[in-house]
C-alpha positions in Angstrom: 2.4 34.5 -1.9 2.7 30.8 -0.9 3.0 30.6 2.9 5.6 27.8 2.6 8.9 29.6 1.9 11.3 27.5 3.8 11.5 23.7 4.0 13.8 21.9 6.5 14.5 18.2 5.7 16.2 16.1 8.3 19.1 13.9 7.1 20.4 11.0 9.1 22.5 7.9 8.4 19.6 5.8 7.1 19.1 4.5 3.6 15.8 6.3 3.2 17.2 9.8 3.0 17.3 9.9 -0.7 13.5 9.6 -1.0 13.0 12.3 1.7 15.4 14.7 0.0 13.8 14.1 -3.4 10.4 14.9 -2.0 11.8 18.0 -0.3 13.3 19.1 -3.6 10.0 18.5 -5.5 8.0 20.5 -2.9 10.6 23.2 -3.0 10.2 23.5 -6.8 6.4 23.3 -6.7 6.1 25.9 -3.9 9.0 28.1 -4.8 10.5 27.5 -1.3 14.1 27.3 -0.2 15.2 23.8 0.9 17.7 23.1 3.7 19.1 19.7 4.7 20.0 19.3 8.3 22.3 16.4 9.2 21.6 15.6 12.8 22.4 12.2 14.4 23.8 10.8 17.6 27.5 10.3 17.0 28.7 6.7 17.2 31.3 7.7 19.8 28.4 8.9 22.0 26.1 6.0 21.3 28.9 3.6 22.2 30.1 5.5 25.2 30.2 2.3 27.3 32.5 0.6 24.8 34.7 3.7 24.8 34.9 3.6 28.6 35.9 -0.1 28.4 38.8 0.7 26.1 37.4 0.6 22.5 39.4 2.8 20.1 37.6 6.1 20.0 39.4 7.2 16.8 37.7 4.3 14.8 34.3 5.6 16.0 35.2 9.2 15.1 36.1 7.9 11.6 32.7 6.3 11.3 31.0 9.5 12.2 32.9 11.5 9.7 32.3 8.9 7.0 28.6 8.9 7.6 28.4 12.7 7.5 30.5 12.8 4.3 28.2 10.2 2.7 25.1 12.3 3.7 26.6 15.5 2.3 27.4 13.7 -1.0 23.9 12.5 -1.2 22.4 15.9 -0.6 24.6 17.3 -3.4 23.6 14.5 -5.7 19.8 15.0 -5.2 20.3 18.8 -5.6 22.1 18.2 -8.9 19.5 15.6 -10.1 16.5 17.8 -9.3 17.9 21.1 -10.2 16.8 22.5 -6.9 19.5 24.0 -4.6 19.6 22.4 -1.2 21.5 24.2 1.5 23.6 22.1 3.9 23.7 22.3 7.7 25.2 19.9 10.2 24.6 19.7 14.0 27.0 18.4 16.6 24.4 18.5 19.4 21.8 15.8 20.1 19.6 15.3 17.0 16.3 16.0 18.6 17.2 19.3 20.2 19.3 20.5 17.2 16.5 19.8 14.8 13.9 21.5 17.0 16.1 24.6 17.2 16.5 24.7 13.5 12.8 24.0 12.9 11.7 27.1 14.8 12.7 29.2 11.8 11.2 26.9 9.1 7.7 26.8 7.6 7.6 23.0 7.0 9.6 20.0 8.1 10.3 16.8 6.3 11.1 13.9 8.7 11.5 10.2 8.2 9.3 7.3 9.4 11.1 5.0 11.8 12.1 1.7 10.1 12.4 -1.2 12.6 14.5 -3.1 10.1 17.1 -0.3 9.8 18.0 0.8 13.3 21.4 2.3 12.5 20.1 5.7 11.5 21.6 7.7 14.3 18.2 8.8 15.7 15.8 7.3 18.2 12.5 5.6 17.1 10.5 8.5 18.6 12.5 11.2 16.8 9.7 12.4 14.5 7.0 12.9 17.1 9.5 14.4 19.5 10.5 17.1 16.9 6.9 17.8 15.9 5.7 18.4 19.5 8.9 20.1 20.5 9.0 22.6 17.6 5.3 23.2 17.2 5.9 23.2 13.4 4.0 21.1 10.8 5.9 18.2 9.4 5.5 15.8 6.6 6.6 12.4 7.8 7.9 10.4 4.8 7.4 6.6 4.8 10.6 4.5 4.6 9.3 2.8 1.5 9.4 6.2 -0.3 6.8 8.7 -1.5 4.9 9.4 -4.6 5.8 12.5 -6.7 4.7 15.9 -5.4 2.5 17.9 -5.6 -0.1 15.7 -3.9 -3.2 15.1 -6.0 -5.4 13.2 -3.5 -5.4 14.3 0.1 -7.2 12.7 3.1 -7.8 14.9 6.2 -8.5 13.1 9.4 -10.4 15.6 11.5 -11.5 15.8 15.1 -12.3 18.8 17.2 -8.8 19.3 18.7 -6.0 21.9 18.7 -3.7 19.3 17.0 -6.1 18.5 14.2 -6.9 22.2 13.6 -3.2 23.1 13.3 -2.6 20.3 10.9 -5.6 21.4 8.7 -4.4 25.0 8.6 -0.9 23.9 7.7 -2.2 21.7 4.9 -4.2 24.5 3.2 -1.6 25.1 0.4 -1.6 21.4 -0.4 -5.4 21.2 -0.3 -5.7 24.1 -2.7 -3.5 22.4 -5.3 -5.0 18.9 -4.8 -7.4 17.4 -7.3 -9.4 15.6 -4.6 -9.9 16.3 -0.9 -11.6 13.9 1.4 -12.3 14.9 5.1 -13.0 12.1 7.5 -14.7 13.4 10.7 -14.0 11.4 13.8 -17.2 9.6 14.9 -17.1 11.0 18.4 -17.0 14.6 17.0 -20.4 14.1 15.3 -21.8 15.8 12.2 -22.0 19.3 13.7 -18.6 20.1 12.1 -19.6 19.1 8.6 -21.0 22.4 7.5 -18.4 24.4 9.5 -15.6 22.5 7.9 -17.1 22.9 4.4 -17.5 26.6 4.9 -13.9 27.0 6.3 -12.4 25.1 3.3 -14.7 26.9 0.9 -13.3 30.3 2.0 -9.9 29.0 0.9 -11.2 27.8 -2.5 -11.2 24.2 -1.5 -14.0 21.7 -2.4 -14.1 18.6 -0.2 -16.1 15.5 0.4 -16.8 15.0 4.1 -17.7 11.7 5.7 -17.9 10.3 9.2 -15.0 8.0 10.1 -16.3 4.8 11.7 -13.9 2.9 13.9 -16.2 0.5 15.6 -14.5 -2.6 14.4 -11.0 -1.2 14.6 -9.0 1.6 16.1 -8.9 5.1 14.8 -5.5 4.7 13.3 -6.5 1.6 11.3 -9.6 3.3 10.2 -7.6 6.3 8.8 -5.2 4.1 7.0 -8.1 2.0 5.6 -9.9 5.0 4.2 -6.6 6.4 2.8 -6.3 3.2 0.8 -9.9 3.3 -0.3 -9.8 6.8 -1.7 -6.2 6.4 -3.1 -4.8 9.2 -0.9 -1.2 10.2 -1.5 -1.1 12.5 1.6 -2.8 12.1 5.0 -3.3 15.2 7.2 -3.8 14.7 10.9 -2.9 15.9 14.4 0.0 14.4 16.2 -1.1 13.4 19.7 1.3 12.6 22.5 3.5 13.9 25.2 7.1 13.5 26.4 7.6 11.5 29.6 11.2 11.7 30.8 13.2 10.7 27.7 10.5 8.4 26.3 7.7 9.7 24.2 4.1 8.5 24.8 2.1 8.6 21.5 -1.6 8.6 21.2 -3.1 5.4 19.8 -4.1 6.7 16.3 -0.8 8.6 15.9 1.2 5.6 16.9 -0.6 3.3 14.5 -0.4 5.6 11.5 3.3 6.4 12.1 4.1 2.7 12.4 2.1 1.5 9.4 1.8 4.4 7.0 2.7 3.9 3.3 2.1 7.4 2.1 3.4 10.7 3.6 1.6 12.1 6.6 1.4 15.8 7.4 1.2 16.2 11.2 1.0 19.1 13.7 0.8 19.2 17.4 
């Protein structure tokens, strides 16, 4: 049985939701998994609390919130109809991070959106994706705001280093690696070649044949090296650990995670 039986896709007020929902539907069909859309955003009336306190008409803001949620629900229904894949609807009235984390605890895979600096009116913070990944402990595919290629993924790049985060991402990606036509594993240069045979044996036990190389980042950072190799091998999915930690309300991302999440052009499967 496929281990991915439930997919939770986050829906916000951004224009990139259609691509995210379409990918969720495609993965649901390919894996025989149930798909649920969770609408979770910070209400305008909350985001503009100062204006409300200064006398701005709260009813207008409430109308905006209701309109955005109605548009999102209509979009979910449209993608479900177009794809032929049922997509259940859920909506959260709490803060989007905490609400999504709570729902994610009972899902096998999350689909989240890459932050788009040019479209800030999505209803979620720029660190929403890493916050949910680390807070839930669940694997997530972060979908680039430019969209994604059709699933299932044919060419997968695994960025590996000897860490808990990388190990969890690799294990979560096994179903996608098994169905991929090509799997490339890039071992972090600091990890050394000792893991080459161990990785090949591990993947081989799951029926996966992979090409393993050492990732050199002497002339650039690890994130740039990962993205460069993904382009070189034509990857349509990157698998890597999500490194970072919360600090008060802000989220401090590791260098490679931050670079990839900012500049990715293909989906990235991450785990913490």
